[in-house]
TIPAKE-891604 format. One record per residue (C-alpha): residue in three letters; x, y, z. Coordinates in steps of 0.2 Angstrom, whole numbers, plus 5000, padded with zeros to 4 digits. Layout:
N
ALAXYZ/...
This chain:
322
UNK511450144919/UNK511550324925/UNK512350454914/UNK513250594922/UNK513150754911/UNK514350904914/UNK513751034925/UNK512951174914/UNK511551304914/UNK510251164912/UNK510951054926/UNK510851114944/UNK512251074956/UNK510950964966/UNK510550864951/UNK512350844946/UNK512850784963/UNK511350664964/UNK511950584948/UNK513650564954/UNK512950484970/UNK511950364960/UNK513350324949/UNK514450274964/UNK512950184972/UNK512250084958/UNK513649944957/UNK513249904976/UNK511349904974/UNK510349744973/UNK510349654956/UNK508549594956/UNK507549634941/UNK505949734942/UNK505049584937/UNK505849484951/UNK505449614963/UNK503649624959/UNK503549434961/UNK504049454979/UNK502749594981/UNK503749754979/UNK504049884966/UNK505749964963/UNK505250144959/UNK507050214959/UNK508750134961/UNK508750044978/UNK507050104983/UNK505749964984/UNK503849994989/UNK502649864994/UNK500849924991/UNK499549885004/UNK497749845000/UNK496349975000/UNK495349875014/UNK494949885032/UNK495949765042/UNK495349585041/UNK495849405043/UNK496249385024/UNK497349535023/UNK498149515040/UNK498349705042/UNK499249725026/UNK498349885021/UNK499750025021/UNK501250055010/UNK502949995016/UNK504650045009/UNK506449965009/UNK507850085004/UNK509550005001/UNK511250085004/UNK512950015002/UNK513149985021/UNK511349985028/UNK509549965024/UNK508150065030/UNK506350005031/UNK504950135032/UNK503350065041/UNK503049885043/UNK501149845040/UNK499849795053/UNK500349635061/UNK501849525065/UNK501349405050/UNK501249545038/UNK502849625044/UNK503749455043/UNK503149435025/UNK503949605021/UNK505549555030/UNK505649395020/UNK505449495004/UNK506849615009/UNK507949465012/UNK507749414994/UNK508149584988/UNK509749614997/UNK510949545010/UNK511449715017/UNK510849725035/UNK509349815040/UNK509949955051/UNK508450065053/UNK506550035055/UNK505750205053/UNK503850235058/UNK503050375050/UNK501750385063/UNK500750295077/UNK499350205067/UNK499350015069/UNK499349975051/UNK501050055050/UNK501849995066/UNK501249825071/UNK502449735060/UNK503949805069/UNK504249645080/UNK504649555064/UNK506249665062/UNK506949645080/UNK508749605079/UNK510449655086/UNK510949825079/UNK509249875072/UNK508650045078/UNK506850095078/UNK506550275073/UNK505150395075/UNK504450565080/UNK504850615097/UNK502950615102/UNK502750435095/UNK503150335111/UNK501850425121/UNK500550405108/UNK500950225106/UNK500850185124/UNK499250285126/UNK498350175113/UNK499350015116/UNK498049905123/UNK496649955111/UNK497849935096/UNK498349765101/UNK496549705106/UNK495749775090/UNK497149695079/UNK496949525087/UNK495049525085/UNK495149585067/UNK496549465060/UNK496349315072/UNK497649235084/UNK498649155071/UNK499149315061/UNK499249415077/UNK500449295086/UNK502149385089/UNK501349555087/UNK501849685099/UNK502049875101/UNK503949925099/UNK504250115102/UNK505650205093/UNK507350205101/UNK507950345091/UNK506850505092/UNK506750645079/UNK506350815087/UNK506750915072/UNK507850855058/UNK508950695058/UNK510050625044/UNK510350435043/UNK511850375032/UNK511450215023/UNK513150215014/UNK513050314998/UNK511450395002/UNK510750495016/UNK508950495022/UNK508350665030/UNK506950635043/UNK505850785048/UNK504650785063/UNK503150885057/UNK501850985068/UNK500150905072/UNK499250865056/UNK498650685051/UNK499250645069/UNK500350735082/UNK501850625077/UNK501950635058/UNK503750605051/UNK504350635033/UNK505850555025/UNK506850615010/UNK508050515000/UNK509450634993/UNK510150504981/UNK508550484971/UNK507450634976/UNK506150524983/UNK504950594996/UNK504050475009/UNK502650555017/UNK501750415027/UNK499950465029/UNK500150645026/UNK499850585008/UNK498350475003/UNK497850434986/UNK496250344981/UNK496050295000/UNK495050435009/UNK496250535021/UNK495950495039/UNK496050635052/UNK496750595069/UNK497650755073/UNK497150935067/UNK496250975052/UNK496851155052/UNK498651095056/UNK498550975041/UNK497951105029/UNK499351225034/UNK500651095033/UNK500251045015/UNK500751225010/UNK502451195018/UNK502651015011/UNK502251074993/UNK503751184994/UNK504951034996/UNK505750984980/UNK505650804975/UNK505650694960/UNK504250584966/UNK503250544982/UNK502750384990/UNK501050395000/UNK500550295015/UNK499050235006/UNK499050234987/UNK500050184972/UNK501950144974/UNK502450314967/UNK501650484962/UNK502250654955/UNK502650784967/UNK501850904972/UNK500350864962/UNK500050714972/UNK499450804987/UNK498250924979/UNK496750804980/UNK497050784999/UNK497150975001/UNK495450984991/UNK494650855002/UNK495250935018/UNK494751115013/UNK492951055008/UNK492850965024/UNK493351125034/UNK492251235024/UNK490651125025/UNK490951095044/UNK491251285048/UNK489651325038/UNK488651205048/UNK489351265065/UNK488951445060/UNK487151395055/UNK486851305072/UNK486851125065/UNK487250985077/UNK488750865075/UNK487550725069/UNK486850835055/UNK488650875050/UNK489150695049/UNK487650655038/UNK487950795025/UNK489750885027/UNK490950835013/UNK489750725003/UNK490350814987/UNK491950714989/UNK491150544990/UNK491450484973/UNK493350534974/UNK493950404987/UNK493850224992/UNK493250185010/UNK492350345011/UNK490850275021/UNK492050185033/UNK493150335037/UNK492350505032/UNK491050505046/UNK492450495059/UNK493350635050/UNK491850745051/UNK491650715069/UNK493450755072/UNK493350915062/UNK491750975070/UNK492550945088/UNK494051045082/UNK493251185073/UNK491751225085/UNK493051305097/UNK493851425084/
């Protein structure tokens, strides 16, 4: 039960209004218990906010592309889904879990960026009245990689799990900031400059103060670079100024304290940038950089050997032209 305290010197107007919003919304939220939610594969981290945690693995037949976090946010009149996993099969599992949580219709599917482990479950949510939402650069990025994304997914997860998988671009584009009303709660979407990718989108739930960052925030799983190293480092400073009660990463636990959650990502990226810049200055080759740059971070991240070499290559390619 949410208790609403009188507005006083210790209670900001924003906190007071958030409490009022939750008090009005709570009677309309799903009545599944936390234990019941966990039995169907999701965690309720705040009233009406459910997170499915993906595996820290490469895509394979066993996980069927279920390697990234996905979110369901329930309002009084609409549900929003943030990211849909990496195949139709995994997306369908998420859709079925949501149907056990609430009968409120899914109005929005929001993709935080283009990577296949976040978008290839979209087809499981095709229905009348459901809008797909993304960064204004997302359609072009998806179409540019469509064939490779689909071919790689089929090869890795097999025909059975892949069946029904398709690229579904957003129908509602975010060029700057967009508010989505779910009934009793508003989600604020922001298109970010090039960082993890060139089409990163963040979402903020005003009712609970929850910040959803997609793959701008990694935890345990090593960050992956597919945009701009300098841009990502610069953006982190901006993101850390955003006020939030908690954050949800694209890969990592279901909830994290903000802004402390992103500090390890910042450290990793700065170490990578520093090491690569030094190697460029010293005249080393990209092959030498891949072998040695950023190795001090090895023990801090899962899947380091699988993703870090590619990060070094991307960083070297970007920074050698500074």
